[in-house]
N, C-alpha and C positions, 0 to 999 in steps of 0.2 A: 504494500500500500504506500502511496505517496500523497502528501498534502500539497495542494497547489492553490495559489491565490485566486480569488474569485470576487464577484459582486453578487450579493443576495438580498432578497426581501425576507425579513423575519416574520412579518405579519402583513395583512392586506392593507394596512394603513401606514406602515412605516416606510420611509425612503429606503432605496437600495443602498447598501453600505458594504465596505470591505468584509470579506469572509474567507474561509478556507474550506476546501472540499477534499475528501479522500477519493483518489483514483486507484482502481485496482491495478495490480501488476499484470502486464499483458499475458494472456493465455496463448495457446498454440495458434489460434485463428484471429488473434487481436492485432490491431494497429494502434500504436501510441502516437498521438498527434500533438505537436506544439502549435497552439492556435495563434494565428497572426491577426485575423480580423473576425468580428462577429457583427452581423447586422441586427438592428432593432426593428422588430416586426410589431405591428399594432396588437397582434395577439399576445405578445409579451406583456403589454400593459393590461389587457383584459385579465390575464391569468394572475399576474402579480397582485392585482386589486380584487381578485376573486369575483369578477363580474360575470363569469360563466358558472360559478359554483364549483366546489370540489377541489379548490386549490390546496396544495400541500406545501407546508413551510418547515424549514427554510427552503426557499426556492431560488435557484440560480437559473435565470432564463437564458434564451439564446438558441435558435435552431437554424441560423444562417452562418455556418462556420467554415472558414477557410484556414488551412494551416499546412505545415510540412511534417512529413512522417519523421519521427525520431527513431523508432525501432519497431520491429514487427515480430510476431510470434513465429515459432519454428515451422508451422504449417502454412503460413501465408505465402501465396504465390503471385498475387496481383500487384503488390506494392513493395517498395524498397525505401530505405532511409533517404530523405531528401525530396521525395516526391511531393508535388503540390496536390493537396487533396481537399475534399469538402465533406461535411456532414450536414444533412438536412433535418427534416422534422421527425425522423424515426431512427432508432438505433437497433431494432430487432423486431421480429414477428415470429409467429409459430412455424412458418415455412412449410406447412403441410396442408392447410385448408385450401378450399377452392380458390379463394381470393389470392392467396400467396402463390398458388400454382399458376395463376394468370398474371403474375407480376403486378398485382394490385395490393401490395403489402399494407398500404394505408387503410384498407378495408378488412384486414385480418379478422377472421371470425373469433379469434381468441383475444382480440384487441392488441394492436401493435404496441411496442414499447416506444413511447414518445421520448424525444431527446431530453426533455425536462418536464417537471411537474407530473411525473409518473413513476413507474417502476420498470425494472428489467422484467423479462418474461417469467421470472420466479415469483413475481408479485410481492416481493419483499424488499429488494434492493432499490433504493430511490435513484432516479436519474437526475443529473445536474447538467445544465446546458453550457453554452459557449461563452457566457460572460466569465470566462476563466482562462487560465494560461495553458491548460492541457486537457486532453480527453482521450479515453481508451474505448475503441469501438470495434466490434467484429468486422472483419474485412468485407463481409457481404453487404454492409450498410455504409461503407466508405466509398466515396466517389472521386474519380480522377478529374482534376481541374486542369484545363489546357494551360500550358505555360505562357501562351500568347496573351492571356487575359490578365488585366490588372487584378491582383488578389483582393484588394478592398472592394472594387466594383463588382467582382465575381461573387462575393459573399451573399448578397441578397438574391442571387440566382437560385440559391438552395431553397428558397421559399417563394418569393415574389416571381422569380423566373419560371419555375415549374408550374406554379399556380396559373399562370397565364398561357404558357406554352401548351399545357395539356389540353385545354378545351379548343385552342386553335387547331391543334393536330386532330383531335377527336372529331371535330365537326368540319374537317376538310378544308381549312382555309387555303386558298390557292390564288394565283395571279388573276387579277381582275375582279375578285370578290369585293363587294361593298361591305365593309366592317365598321360598325359603330362601337366606340369605347366610351363607356359612361364613367366619368370621374377620372381626373388626372392626379393621382397620388402614387404611392409606392407600387401598387399593382397596375394602375392605369398606364403609367409611363412605360412599364415593361410591355403591356399589351400593345401599345402603339408601336414601340420599337420592333417587337416580334412580328406583328401582323404586317407592317409595312415591309419588313425584310422578306416576307413570304410572297410579296407582290400584290398584296391587297390594297385597295383604295380605302384608306382609313379616314373616318370622320371622328373628331373629338367632340363628345357631347358633354358640355360642362355648364355649370351655373355661373362661372366666373370668367368674364372677358379677359382678366389678367393672365389666364393660362393660354391664350391664343398663340402668342409667339413661341412659347415653349413647345406647344403641341406641334407646331410647324417644324421646329428644330428637331424634334424627336422622330418625325417621319409622317405626321398626319397631313393628308392632302387637303382636308377641309376642317372647319371649326363651326360648330353650331351651338348657340346659346339656348340652353333649355329653360332658362327663366323667361324666355320669350315664347308666348303661347303659339305664335305663328310657326315656330320651328317644327312642332309636331304635325301640323298640316302640310308644311312644305316637304317634309321627309317621310310622309305616310307611305308605307309599302316600299321603302327604299333599300333596306339592308338584307343581305343574306344571313348575316351573323351580327349579334350584338353581345359584347362582353361587358357585363355590369359589375363594376368593382365597388359600388357604394354600400356602406354599412349603415348609413342613416336612413330613416324611413322615407320612402318615395313611392310614387304610383307606378307599379309595374305595367298596368294596362296601357298607359300612355306610350311607353317604350315598345310594348308588343305591337302597337299599331304602326310602328315604323318598319316592321319586318315585311319582307316580300312573302309571297305564297311559299309555304313549307320552310320558312326561315326559322332560325333558332336564336333564342336569347339565353345566355348562360349567366347564372348568378354565381359570383365569387364572394361578394360581400354578404354579411349576415346581420340585417337590421334586428334590433332588440325585440321588436314585437312582430307578430304575424302580419302579413300584408295581403289584403283581399285581392283575388284575381277573378275577373269575370270569365265565365266559361266562353262567352262569345269572343273574347279577345284571343282565345286559342282556336275555337272552332272555325271562325271566319278566316280561312286561309291555311288551315292545317298547320298552324304555328306551334312551336315547341318552346316550353319554358323548362330549363334544366339547371341542375347544379353541378359543380365540379370542385373536387378537393385535392389539392396538390397532384402528385403522380407517384407511381411506383419507382423503385430503384432503377430499373432498366430505362424507363422513360426519362427519369431525371438525368441519367448519364447521357441519353440521347440529346436532351436539351443542352447540357453543358458542351457536348461536342459540337452541336449546331451553333451555339454562341461563339465557340472558339473559331469556327469556320467563317463566321460573319462578323467577328469583332464586336459582339454585343455584350455590354455590361450595364449594370445599374448606374444611374446618376447618384452619387453619394456625397455626404458631408461627413468627414472623418472627425471623430471626437475622442477625447480621453475618457477613461473610466469615471473620473470624478464628475463628468458632465452628464452622466446617464439620467439622473433625475430631472435635470433641466431639459434634456432631450425628450423625455416622456411628455412633459408639459408642452413642448413645442409641437410634438406629433399631434396632440389633442387640439392644438390651435391651427393645425394645417400649415405650420411654419417649417416645412422641410421640403427640399426639392432634390431627390425624392426619397432618399433613404439615409438614415443615420447608420454609420458603421463605427464600431468601437475599435480603436487601435489597442489591441490587447497588450502590447508592450507596456502601456501605461499602467497596467495592473501590477507590474513588477517595479514601478517607480522609475521606469526609463523615460 
């Protein structure tokens, strides 16, 4: 066992503060990783503050991890010391159920082991995340990060990247498709980058005119202001695919009306209250309203390889560990473009 520096929440109301966690000695199939950068996801804030219920304390958040391999177990064949690697939202699963057999470990029937705020598959050993200097993970849940990518910008790909890549792939985004992206935040800016890289004609759908220039820079061909009622009439029946990244309450029916016949709207955000959906918003045009949750390990690796080939990373603001609490408040104010990433060296006092 080794004690490593970390930042943790001790209760749902206390600020995150310096902490130390125990990391196991690497077993035969384990990879020990020196963490370089860890992204701050909005779900970190939800779980630190127990807004979804069931939070476990002390909690070391972080599931957008990039680092370098320090050492590997005797049976590890995929990685060597010095490799640039990543860890996303999961660190294990049962590996035997139908979902795992289909490379959908995020839907493991035995419940996957999440990177933090959970337990290993033994249901006893707590998991601690990437707001720490090192982590030990089974090689099956370690991902190869292309060396061509900036490691700080690559960190959010482990959540925001796969969360947006997966539905674009599943619903067949292709050159010439009209794709609408609702909301330009951590997820939305990745959806714009990825969809435009796939050849889609992307329209940014936002309530804020201040996002227009950024949307264009990120790859959006068009911008539409959804605070203007005329937008919904002008774009009625326009899109093959809409990626909805908003977690605040909003009217799904208005956006469903923007879909073409047999179009699909994918929910990535999770508003706190149920949202009414009119049956006719779906029936009229055979429209689909679906959800999507990250991706399996194989698909996440595919996403990283794709981003390596196309030079895609997240737009990030790098912070020191002592700025985490301030960063949380800025995320809640929407004052980040578009992902905070912790320079983990600052946990060591560097």
